[in-house]
N, C-alpha and C positions, 0 to 999 in steps of 0.2 A: 452454741448459737449466739450470733451477733444481732442485735437489735438496732435498726437504722431507721432514722426519720424519713418520711415520705419525700420530703424536698431534697434531701441529701441523695438518696437513690436515684431519683429522676434527673438530678443534675449531671450525675456520673455514673450511670449504671455499669459501665465496663469495669470500672474500679471493683465493684462489688461482685460481678459475675465470677471471678476467680475465688473470691472469699467465700461464695455461696457453694461452690463444688468441695470446699475443704471444711468449712465450719457449719454452713447452713445459716441462713439470714432469716430475720423477721422484719417486715416493713410495717413501721408504726403509721397508724392514720394520720391524716393531716389534723391539726388542732382546730377545734372549733367546728368540725365537720360532723354533722348528725347523721346518723344511719337512717335510711330511708325504709319505711315499712314495705311489706311485699305489695299490699293494696296500691299503695302510692307509686311504687315502682312499676306496676303493671300499667297504670295510667300514664305514667312518663313515657313508657315503652311504646304505647298506642298513640301518643302524641307525636313522638319523634318518627314513628311510621308514616304519619300523615303529612308531616311537613315537608314541602316541596312539590307536593302532588299538583297544587294549582300553580300555573306558570306565573311568574312576577309580572308579565305583560299585560295580564287580565286584571281589569279594576273591578273587583269583586262588589265594592259598594255600589257603583253605577249598575251593575247587573241586577243587585238585589232592589234597588230603587226603581229599575225599569219593571221588574216582576210585580213589585208591589202596586205600581200605578197601573198595570194591565189587568188586574183582578177587578 
């Protein structure tokens, strides 16, 4: 098995594809990158799911202000 740094693999994945078929490869994680807990990952997934639902043409701040003043 060959160990390959993350950056090297993603710079040239085609080079390592043939080696993976023959030897097998292990892609090492990026340095300084921490693993995310399952709880945090669920929150991130939920956040990513709602990003983009509100169109960028809508001014949310003005709508909230209007709603506050109408009460």
